[in-house]
C-alpha positions in Angstrom: -19.0 -1.1 -4.2 -20.7 2.4 -3.6 -19.1 5.6 -4.5 -19.1 7.0 -0.9 -17.0 4.0 0.4 -14.8 4.3 -2.6 -14.3 8.0 -1.6 -13.3 6.9 1.9 -10.7 4.3 0.6 -9.3 6.7 -1.6 -9.0 9.2 1.2 -7.1 6.7 3.3 -4.7 6.2 0.3 -4.1 9.9 0.2 -3.6 10.0 4.0 -1.0 7.4 3.8 0.7 8.9 0.9 1.2 12.3 2.9 3.3 10.2 5.3 6.0 9.2 2.8 5.8 12.1 0.0 4.5 15.5 -0.8 1.0 15.8 -1.8 -0.2 18.9 -3.7 -3.9 19.5 -4.5 -4.4 20.5 -8.1 -7.7 21.4 -9.9 -7.6 18.0 -11.6 -6.6 16.0 -8.5 -3.5 15.4 -6.5 0.2 15.7 -7.6 2.2 13.1 -5.4 6.0 13.2 -5.4 9.1 12.7 -3.6 12.2 13.8 -5.5 14.5 12.1 -2.7 13.0 8.7 -3.4 12.3 8.5 -7.2 12.3 4.6 -7.2 9.3 4.4 -5.0 6.2 4.3 -7.4 3.6 5.2 -4.7 5.6 8.3 -3.9 5.6 9.6 -7.2 2.2 9.0 -8.8 -0.6 11.4 -9.6 -4.0 10.5 -8.0 -7.7 11.3 -8.4 -7.6 12.5 -12.0 -10.9 14.3 -12.6 -10.7 17.1 -15.1 -13.1 19.1 -17.3 -10.1 19.4 -19.8 -8.4 16.0 -19.5 -5.8 16.8 -22.1 -4.6 19.9 -20.4 -4.4 18.0 -17.1 -2.5 15.2 -18.5 0.2 17.6 -20.0 0.3 19.5 -16.7 1.1 16.1 -14.9 3.7 15.3 -17.4 5.5 18.8 -17.0 5.3 18.6 -13.2 7.1 15.3 -13.1 9.6 16.1 -16.1 10.6 19.3 -14.2 11.6 17.3 -11.1 13.3 14.6 -13.4 10.7 11.9 -12.3 8.9 9.6 -14.4 5.2 10.7 -15.1 2.7 8.3 -13.6 -1.0 8.5 -12.9 -3.1 6.1 -10.9 -6.7 5.9 -12.5 -9.6 4.9 -10.3 -13.3 4.0 -11.2 -14.3 7.7 -10.1 -11.9 9.3 -12.5 -13.4 11.8 -15.0 -14.0 11.6 -17.8 -14.4 7.8 -18.0 -11.9 7.5 -20.9 -9.0 8.9 -19.0 -6.9 5.8 -19.5 -7.6 5.7 -23.2 -6.4 9.3 -23.4 -3.4 8.6 -21.4 -2.5 5.7 -23.8 -3.0 8.0 -26.7 -0.6 10.3 -25.1 2.1 7.6 -25.0 1.5 6.2 -21.5 1.8 2.5 -20.8 -1.0 1.0 -19.0 -0.9 -1.6 -16.0 -4.1 -2.9 -14.6 -4.5 -5.2 -11.7 -7.7 -6.5 -10.1 -7.5 -6.2 -6.2 -10.0 -7.8 -3.9 -10.9 -5.6 -0.8 -11.4 -7.3 2.4 -12.9 -6.0 5.6 -12.7 -6.9 9.2 -14.7 -5.3 12.2 -13.6 -5.4 15.7 -15.3 -8.2 17.7 -14.4 -9.9 20.9 -10.5 -10.4 21.6 -9.1 -13.2 19.3 -6.7 -15.6 20.8 -3.2 -15.8 19.2 -2.7 -18.9 17.3 -0.3 -21.5 18.6 3.3 -20.5 17.3 6.3 -22.9 16.5 8.9 -23.2 18.8 11.4 -20.2 18.7 8.8 -17.9 17.2 8.4 -14.4 18.8 6.3 -11.4 17.9 7.3 -7.7 18.7 6.5 -4.1 17.8 9.1 -2.9 15.1 10.8 0.2 15.8 13.3 2.4 13.7 16.2 0.0 15.0 14.6 -2.6 12.8 14.4 -0.8 9.5 17.1 -2.8 7.9 15.4 -6.1 8.9 12.0 -4.9 7.6 13.5 -3.9 4.2 15.3 -7.2 4.0 12.1 -9.2 4.7 9.9 -7.1 2.3 12.6 -7.0 -0.4 13.3 -10.9 -0.2 9.6 -11.8 -0.1 8.7 -9.6 -3.1 12.0 -10.5 -5.0 13.2 -6.9 -5.2 17.0 -6.6 -5.6 17.3 -2.9 -5.3 16.0 -1.9 -1.9 17.3 1.5 -1.3 14.0 3.2 -2.1 12.4 0.8 0.3 14.6 1.9 3.2 13.8 5.5 2.6 10.1 4.8 2.4 10.3 2.8 5.8 12.5 5.7 7.3 9.4 8.0 6.7 6.8 5.7 8.0 8.1 3.5 10.9 8.7 6.4 13.4 5.3 7.9 12.8 2.5 7.8 15.4 -0.2 6.6 12.9 2.0 3.9 11.3 2.5 0.6 13.3 4.9 -2.2 12.1 5.3 -5.7 13.7 8.0 -8.3 13.4 8.1 -11.9 13.7 11.3 -13.6 14.5 12.4 -17.2 14.3 15.1 -18.1 16.9 15.8 -14.4 17.0 16.1 -14.0 13.3 13.8 -11.4 11.6 11.4 -13.6 9.4 8.1 -11.8 8.8 6.5 -8.4 9.1 3.2 -6.5 9.0 2.1 -2.9 8.9 -1.1 -1.0 10.1 -1.9 2.4 8.7 -4.4 4.4 10.6 -7.0 6.6 8.9 -10.2 8.3 9.7 -12.3 5.7 11.4 -10.6 2.8 9.7 -7.2 1.5 9.3 -5.3 -0.3 6.5 -3.3 -3.5 6.8 -0.3 -3.5 4.5 3.1 -5.0 3.8 2.4 -8.5 5.1 5.5 -10.3 4.0 7.4 -13.4 5.0 10.9 -14.7 3.9 10.5 -17.6 1.6 12.4 -20.1 3.9 10.2 -19.2 6.8 6.8 -19.6 5.0 4.0 -22.0 6.2 4.9 -21.6 9.9 1.8 -19.4 10.7 3.9 -16.1 11.0 1.6 -14.2 8.7 -1.5 -15.3 10.7 0.0 -14.6 13.9 1.0 -11.0 12.8 -2.7 -10.5 11.7 -4.3 -11.8 14.7 -1.8 -9.6 16.8 -2.9 -6.6 14.8 -6.6 -7.5 15.3 -6.2 -7.7 19.1 -5.1 -4.3 19.2 -7.7 -2.8 16.7 -10.3 -0.2 17.6 -11.7 0.4 14.4 -12.5 -1.6 11.2 -9.6 -3.0 9.3 -9.3 -3.1 5.4 -6.7 -4.7 3.2 -6.2 -5.3 -0.6 -5.2 -8.6 -1.8 -4.5 -10.2 -5.3 -3.0 -13.5 -4.2 -5.6 -16.3 -3.5 -3.3 -17.8 -0.9 -3.0 -14.8 1.1 -6.9 -14.3 0.8 -7.4 -17.7 2.3 -5.2 -16.5 5.3 -7.1 -13.5 5.7 -10.3 -15.3 5.4 -9.3 -17.6 8.2 -8.6 -14.6 10.4 -12.2 -13.4 9.9 -11.7 -11.0 6.9 -14.6 -10.9 4.5 -14.4 -9.9 0.8 -16.1 -6.5 0.6 -15.7 -6.0 -3.3 -13.4 -5.8 -6.2 -11.5 -2.9 -7.7 -9.3 -2.5 -10.7 -6.1 -0.6 -10.1 -4.8 1.2 -13.1 -1.4 2.7 -13.2 -0.3 4.6 -16.4 3.5 5.3 -16.9 5.0 7.5 -19.6 8.4 6.0 -20.5 11.2 8.0 -22.1 12.8 11.5 -21.6 
């Protein structure tokens, strides 16, 4: 994956972060924080760490988060500098969590027909009045028991003009969701989730196709689940490349 495209993808990540957190530019990168929602990791993780004096930058990151009583976190990408930033963070006491994500891409084509839905299934645009349902779907699908941070996150995004949420119901009961986050010349598909008892009924495929029917720009998504990748491939998405997502967290006081 070329660096220009990676830069565009990272820029889209920052664009989204600005919708649910405060993003401050620093000489070494971006300080992302939201003291009102400390449980949301994406809202409280530094980005784009590129520093000529990495140890000083790391100490500044730690101080900035500690001053706000937040856990210091740093997301490291393959464009970070110097190249041994992760090793330096680990030496400082950070714990490393790495996950390989496959980036998939879809370009607008002729209108795609909606898949045939099971009886009782309906699709709708989700508004602020569905916040609780969206949080329940995503929390249940991902096994998150504590969902307060998720509600606060959705409160910031769902009403926004560049964030679009979609809801699938089964016999009137909220069952699945998906989101589309607009960026510069592209958009990111996120938060595709189905309640376990409603899976394998084509709800995720229907929501993805509904998003595609409205798309005017290329769509991207990141996936680590082979089953989800197969769903997206059937919808016309193609693997663009792989990227390792590394988050370093400093535990303790």
